[in-house]
Structure formats: C-alpha cells, structure tokens
C-alpha positions in Angstrom: -21.4 -1.6 14.9 -23.7 -0.2 12.3 -25.6 -2.0 9.7 -26.2 0.6 7.1 -23.0 2.5 5.8 -23.1 6.3 5.5 -20.5 7.8 3.3 -21.4 11.5 4.7 -18.1 12.8 5.9 -17.9 14.3 9.5 -16.4 17.6 10.4 -13.3 15.6 11.7 -13.2 13.8 8.2 -13.7 17.4 6.2 -11.1 18.7 8.6 -8.7 16.2 7.7 -9.4 15.9 4.0 -8.3 19.7 4.0 -5.2 19.4 6.2 -3.9 16.9 4.4 -4.9 18.6 0.9 -2.9 21.7 2.0 0.3 19.9 3.0 0.0 17.9 -0.5 -0.4 21.4 -2.3 2.2 23.3 -0.5 5.1 20.6 0.2 4.7 17.6 -1.7 3.8 18.9 -5.0 6.6 21.6 -5.3 9.4 18.9 -4.6 7.7 16.0 -6.9 9.4 16.7 -10.1 13.0 17.3 -8.3 12.5 13.8 -6.4 11.1 12.0 -9.5 14.1 12.8 -11.6 16.5 12.4 -8.7 15.0 9.0 -7.7 16.2 9.9 -4.2 14.2 9.2 -0.9 12.4 12.5 0.3 13.8 12.7 4.0 13.1 16.3 4.0 9.4 16.0 3.2 8.9 13.3 6.0 10.5 15.7 8.4 7.7 18.3 7.5 5.2 16.0 8.0 6.6 14.7 11.1 6.7 18.2 12.5 3.1 18.5 12.0 1.8 15.3 13.3 1.2 13.9 10.0 3.7 11.3 10.0 3.7 9.8 13.3 2.6 7.0 15.5 -0.3 8.7 16.9 -1.5 10.2 13.6 -1.8 6.4 12.0 -3.3 4.9 15.1 -6.1 7.7 15.1 -7.0 6.7 11.5 -6.8 3.1 12.0 -9.1 3.2 14.9 -11.9 5.6 12.8 -15.3 3.6 13.6 -16.1 4.6 9.9 -13.4 3.2 8.3 -12.9 6.5 5.7 -10.1 8.2 7.7 -7.5 6.4 6.0 -9.0 6.5 2.5 -9.6 10.3 2.7 -6.0 10.5 3.9 -4.6 8.2 1.0 -6.5 10.2 -1.7 -5.4 13.7 -0.7 -1.7 12.6 -0.1 -1.5 10.5 -3.5 -3.0 13.7 -5.3 0.1 15.4 -4.3 2.5 13.0 -5.6 2.3 9.3 -5.8 6.2 8.5 -5.0 6.5 11.1 -2.3 3.2 9.9 -0.7 4.5 6.2 -0.8 7.3 7.1 1.0 5.3 8.5 3.8 2.9 5.7 3.8 5.3 2.8 3.3 5.8 2.3 7.0 2.0 1.8 7.3 2.1 -1.2 5.5 4.7 -2.7 8.0 2.4 -1.3 10.7 -0.7 -3.2 8.9 1.6 -6.4 9.3 2.0 -6.3 12.8 -1.3 -5.3 13.6 -2.8 -8.1 11.3 -0.9 -11.0 13.1 1.0 -9.8 16.3 -0.2 -9.4 19.8 -1.2 -6.1 21.5 2.2 -5.8 23.3 4.0 -6.4 20.1 2.3 -3.6 18.2 2.8 -1.1 20.9 6.5 -2.1 21.2 7.4 -1.9 17.4 4.7 0.0 15.6 6.2 3.5 17.2 9.5 2.5 16.0 8.5 2.5 12.5 8.1 6.4 12.6 10.4 8.0 15.0 9.9 11.5 15.7 11.1 14.8 14.2 14.4 15.0 14.1 15.0 11.4 14.4 12.5 10.3 11.4 12.5 6.3 11.0 10.6 4.2 8.4 9.8 0.5 8.3 9.6 -2.2 5.3 7.2 -5.2 4.7 8.9 -7.9 3.1 6.6 -10.4 1.3 7.7 -11.0 -2.4 10.5 -12.8 -3.5 12.2 -13.3 -6.8 10.3 -16.6 -7.4 7.6 -15.6 -5.2 5.5 -12.6 -6.2 1.9 -13.5 -6.7 2.5 -17.2 -6.0 3.2 -16.6 -2.1 3.2 -20.6 -2.0 6.6 -20.5 -3.6 8.2 -18.6 -1.0 11.9 -19.6 -0.3 12.7 -17.8 3.0 13.2 -20.1 5.8 12.8 -19.6 9.7 14.3 -22.3 11.8 13.8 -22.2 15.5 16.8 -22.5 17.7 15.1 -23.8 20.7 18.5 -23.8 23.1 18.9 -20.0 22.6 15.0 -19.3 22.3 16.0 -17.6 18.7 14.8 -17.9 15.3 17.2 -18.0 12.4 16.2 -16.6 9.0 17.7 -17.0 5.7 16.6 -15.9 2.5 16.0 -12.8 0.1 13.2 -10.8 -0.4 12.5 -8.5 -2.9 10.0 -5.2 -4.3 10.3 -4.2 -0.5 9.3 -0.5 0.1 12.0 1.1 2.3 13.9 -2.2 2.3 17.5 -2.0 3.6 17.0 1.7 4.9 14.2 0.7 7.6 14.4 0.6 11.0 11.9 -2.2 11.3 11.7 -4.8 8.7 8.5 -7.1 8.9 9.4 -10.2 7.2 7.2 -13.2 6.0 8.8 -16.8 6.1 8.2 -20.5 5.8 8.6 -22.8 9.0 7.3 -25.7 7.6 7.6 -26.2 4.1 5.4 -29.4 3.9 2.5 -27.2 4.8 3.5 -24.3 1.9 1.3 -21.4 2.6 -0.3 -22.6 5.9 3.5 -23.4 7.0 4.5 -19.6 7.1 4.7 -17.0 9.5 5.7 -13.6 9.8 8.6 -11.8 11.9 9.5 -8.6 13.0 13.4 -7.7 12.9 14.7 -4.7 14.6 17.5 -2.0 13.8 21.0 -3.2 13.3 20.3 -6.7 13.2 23.4 -8.9 12.3 22.5 -10.9 9.1 20.0 -8.1 7.6 21.3 -6.1 4.7 20.1 -4.4 1.5 20.8 -5.9 -1.9 19.9 -4.4 -5.2 18.0 -1.0 -5.2 15.6 -0.8 -8.2 15.7 2.0 -11.0 11.9 2.3 -11.7 9.5 3.3 -14.3 7.5 5.2 -11.9 7.0 6.1 -8.1 10.7 7.1 -8.2 11.1 9.0 -4.9 10.0 5.8 -3.4 12.9 3.4 -2.0 12.4 0.0 -3.3 15.0 -2.7 -2.9 16.1 -6.4 -2.0 16.5 -7.4 1.7 18.9 -10.3 2.2 18.9 -12.3 5.1 22.1 -14.5 5.8 21.6 -16.3 9.1 19.9 -13.3 10.6 19.0 -14.4 14.1 16.4 -12.8 16.2 14.9 -13.5 19.6 12.0 -15.7 20.0 9.6 -12.8 21.1 9.8 -11.3 17.5 7.8 -14.1 16.1 4.3 -12.2 15.5 1.7 -13.8 17.6 3.9 -15.7 19.4 5.1 -19.4 19.2 2.2 -20.8 21.1 0.0 -19.8 18.4 2.2 -20.7 15.8 2.5 -24.0 17.2 -1.3 -24.8 17.2 -2.0 -23.4 14.0 0.7 -25.7 12.7 -0.9 -28.4 14.5 -4.3 -28.0 13.3 -2.9 -27.8 9.5 -1.0 -30.9 9.8 -4.1 -32.7 11.0 -5.8 -31.4 7.8 -8.2 -29.1 9.6 -9.1 -25.7 8.6 -6.7 -23.1 10.4 -9.4 -20.3 10.4 -6.7 -18.2 10.0 -5.6 -16.1 6.7 -1.9 -16.7 5.6 0.3 -13.9 7.1 1.1 -11.9 4.1 -2.5 -12.4 2.8 -4.0 -11.1 6.4 -2.1 -7.8 5.5 -3.0 -7.2 2.2 -6.6 -7.6 3.2 -6.5 -4.7 5.5 -4.6 -2.7 2.9 -6.2 -3.0 -0.5 -9.1 -0.5 0.1 -6.0 1.7 1.1 -4.1 1.0 -2.0 -7.6 1.5 -4.0 -7.4 5.2 -2.4 -4.0 5.7 -3.2 -4.9 5.1 -7.1 -7.9 7.2 -6.9 -5.7 10.1 -5.7 -3.4 10.1 -8.6 -6.3 9.8 -10.9 -8.3 12.5 -9.6 -5.2 14.9 -9.8 -4.5 13.7 -13.6 -8.6 14.3 -14.3 -8.1 17.8 -12.6 -5.2 19.1 -14.7 -6.6 17.7 -18.0 -9.9 19.4 -16.9 -8.4 22.9 -16.6 -6.0 22.2 -19.5 -9.0 21.6 -21.9 -10.8 24.6 -20.4 -7.9 27.1 -21.4 -6.6 25.0 -24.6 -8.0 26.8 -27.8 -7.9 25.2 -31.1 -10.1 26.0 -34.2 -10.9 29.4 -32.2 -12.6 27.6 -29.1 -11.5 25.7 -25.7 -11.0 22.0 -27.0 -13.6 21.0 -24.1 -16.1 22.2 -26.3 -15.4 19.7 -28.8 -17.5 16.6 -27.8 -14.7 14.0 -28.2 -12.8 15.6 -25.3 -15.8 16.3 -23.3 -17.2 12.8 -23.4 -13.8 11.6 -22.3 -13.8 14.1 -19.2 -17.2 12.6 -18.5 -16.2 9.2 -18.4 -13.1 9.7 -16.3 -15.1 11.6 -13.6 -17.5 8.8 -13.5 -15.2 6.1 -13.2 -13.3 7.9 -10.5 -16.8 8.7 -8.6 -17.3 4.8 -8.8 -14.0 4.2 -7.5 -14.5 6.3 -4.6 -17.6 4.4 -3.5 -16.1 0.9 -4.1 -12.9 2.2 -1.9 -15.4 3.6 1.1 -17.8 0.7 1.1 -14.7 -1.8 1.5 -12.9 0.6 4.0 -16.4 0.5 6.1 -16.8 -3.3 6.0 -13.5 -3.4 7.2 -14.0 -1.0 10.3 -17.3 -2.7 11.1 -15.2 -6.1 11.3 -17.5 -7.5 8.3 -16.3 -10.0 6.0 -15.5 -9.5 2.3 -17.9 -11.9 1.3 -17.7 -10.9 -2.4 -14.1 -9.9 -2.3 -15.1 -6.1 -1.8 -11.6 -5.2 -1.0 -10.0 -6.8 -4.3 -13.0 -5.0 -6.1 -12.2 -1.6 -4.7 -8.4 -2.0 -5.5 -9.1 -3.9 -9.0 -11.4 -1.0 -10.1 -9.7 2.0 -8.8 -6.3 1.0 -10.1 -7.3 0.3 -13.5 -9.4 3.4 -13.3 -6.1 5.1 -12.7 -4.4 3.8 -15.5 -7.0 4.2 -17.8 -7.4 8.1 -16.4 -4.0 9.1 -16.5 -3.5 7.8 -20.1 -6.6 9.9 -21.1 -5.0 12.8 -19.6 -2.1 12.5 -21.6 -4.0 12.1 -24.7 -6.0 15.3 -24.0 -2.7 17.3 -23.4 -1.6 15.7 -27.0 2.2 16.6 -27.5 2.2 18.5 -24.2 1.2 15.8 -22.1 4.2 13.4 -23.6 6.9 15.8 -22.1 8.0 16.1 -18.5 7.2 19.6 -18.6 3.5 18.7 -17.8 2.5 16.5 -14.6 0.4 14.0 -16.4 3.3 12.3 -18.0 4.7 11.3 -14.3 1.2 10.5 -13.1 0.9 8.1 -16.0 4.3 6.2 -15.1 3.1 6.3 -11.4 -0.1 4.9 -12.4 1.0 1.9 -13.5 2.4 0.4 -10.2 -1.5 0.2 -8.7 -2.3 -2.7 -10.9 0.8 -4.5 -10.1 1.7 -4.3 -6.5 0.0 -5.6 -3.5 -1.9 -8.0 -5.9 -2.0 -7.6 -9.4 -5.3 -7.2 -11.2 -5.4 -10.5 -12.2 -4.9 -11.9 -8.8 -7.9 -9.4 -7.6 -10.1 -11.0 -10.5 -9.1 -14.5 -9.3 -9.9 -13.3 -5.7 -13.3 -12.0 -6.9 -14.4 -15.0 -9.2 -13.6 -17.3 -6.3 -15.8 -15.6 -3.8 -18.5 -15.2 -6.4 -18.3 -18.8 -7.7 -17.2 -20.4 -5.0 -15.0 -22.6 -7.5 -11.5 -23.5 -7.1 -10.3 -21.5 -10.2 -6.6 -21.5 -10.7 -4.5 -18.8 -11.5 
C-alpha cells in the first residue's frame, strides 16, 4: 500500500485505454443508434467483446486487482464514451460479480463469477437484484424474504425485485433478501441463484427513457429453493452477525447491498464521465465547424465559455473518481464519503454537460440524427441508479457532520 496517490497512467493503463477506445469507436458506436431504437440486448456486441477478451472473467479479475485502482475507471470511461446502453450491457455482470466479491467467500467467487461471463460462442450474463417496488433508496423497506429449511439445508426465497439490469435473462442472479425482519437492514443477506432454478422468473421488462440497449426487468421469486451453500459468506458467519445485531452490538459489517454499492460508486462515476466526455467532444467539434453570422460559433464568448465550463467539470469529475478508486484499491476507508462524492459530482456533471451539448447544437441537438440527443437521455440514469444524487448527498453530509441526518 502506498500513502500518496499517483494518477500518472502506466504503460499498461495507456494500452488498456487505447484498446477499449478502439473497440468503442469501431464496434459500439456504429451500433449505438440501432440498438437504442430497437431497445434490444446487444448479444452480438458482447460476442465481439468476448472474442478479444474484453468481456471475460479474466479481464474483470485483472482490473479488479489493479493495485492503483485506475484500471476499472479507465476502462469504464472509454466504454461509456462509445454508448451508455451497450456499455451497460457489457458491464452489467460486473455489478453482480462485485456483490459476490463483497459478500462471498473466495470459494464462492471462484465458483460463481466465471459463470457470469461464459466464453466466446456461449455468452452468459449476470444480474444484481436489490431494489424492490417499495424499496429503492430505502433498503430497510425490503420485503423479499429468505427462510432457512434446516431439514433440507435449503433457503426458500419469495418476493419481487425490480430495476434489475439483466434481470430474468441472466445465467446467475445475486439477490438480497431479509432473513430476520426484526433487525431491518441488519437482518439482510445476499444469495446467489444459478441457471434454470425453479421459482425464479422474469416479470415486467421496462421500456426506458435512456440506456435502451440495456435489459432492465423485474425478477419474481416464488418459493425459489436454493442450496444452503448459495448463501454468500456462509451460514456460520450470518448466524454470528445476526447474534451480534440482536445483542445490540455494532456488527462491524456493512449491509449487503451497501457493501456492493460502496465498491462500485467510483465505477459508476467513470461511466458518467465517459458519456459527458463524448457529448463535450461532439459539441466542441460542432462549435468549430458550425458557422453563423460569418464565423464559427466557438468564436462567440457565450459558446466558448460553456465549453470551458464543460471541460473543467469533466476533469474535476475524473480526479474525484480516480481518488476514490485509488482509496478503494488501497483498502482505505472512505472517511469523507469519497465514493459518494465521485458518483455525485460525475453524474451531475454528465447531466449538465449533455444538456449544454444539446444547447450548443441548437435544433440539431434536439433530433435523433445527432448523438447528443441520445447521450442526454442516457445521462439521466446516472443521478438515479446505484444511489440517487439525494442519497449521495445524505451519505456525504453524515460523513462530514457525524450527525444522524434523515432522508
């Protein structure tokens, strides 16, 4: 572990950046408008990514163990620079993998995470299922129940999950459920559900404002039975944690869904950063070539200053994301909610920058013939999923003040 962060990208990082950028430019961008219009999952793009090793367990593992922490944000930024909907289809399995890594044993990681990606010619995806119709930001309102059948050493899950990326089409589902309702959030646990498990089905598939290439649906659990070994972390650890919670002692362990989100917030910030950069670059190029009143519109101070602000906010977002990613890689705590800071600032920047890009393009920006229209629709998700901007502000305020600020 190093005490002083260095944000100088290594040769490996620069090679990664160019490799992913080329894939985004050559494979993702030409398909972006088509899949946005069709609202279909881009299986063919995942197949192309798998062929070159970009969609694989080995690739994700390599980036996850990067001691600088910068591999994942570099990768995410370039991928989402290509298109947010297709990129989310490519990285959706990673959230489920993060859930297993955050809450599971080493043996469970090695058993289940490879099954989330498959191989070229046999592509698989995974889903992380936490939100519910009445439990979004309020994870304490979760209703999905998991009851232990001691005679059969099985867990029986019942409930409905919503807003699940890859929900229902996934080979592996990671599900958070309540095991002791009296303990509220401290009475929750995570489970992994394998393919073709009876009692798990897809509910409604959502027609979305943005990220349309990404599959988002409900997951219905109806007396879904799974082996006891599919409780992440194991029953012995769960029983010990529940016993401490019942005694009123601090568990020393984050609620399962939150443990996953803490690991992924800087990565979501990097996703937003990629979309913001794409919109900024398009608006900049447009402003240099669009001529009004006899000169390029970038020569007008009103346009130039907007672009200056956009560039500054994007760079500031990147620094916040990289700082949080570095802290996570060093195993250091987010004492000032640095993960939430990075996600909050980058997502709000993305929403603001894509809106400004449309304004710079004028009427053209409002049409689907120009990609900034799609980017602005996609940008809206980043202030909502994996913790709304309001929740991020709540986390930051609590970390800074130490006060029990309520939502």
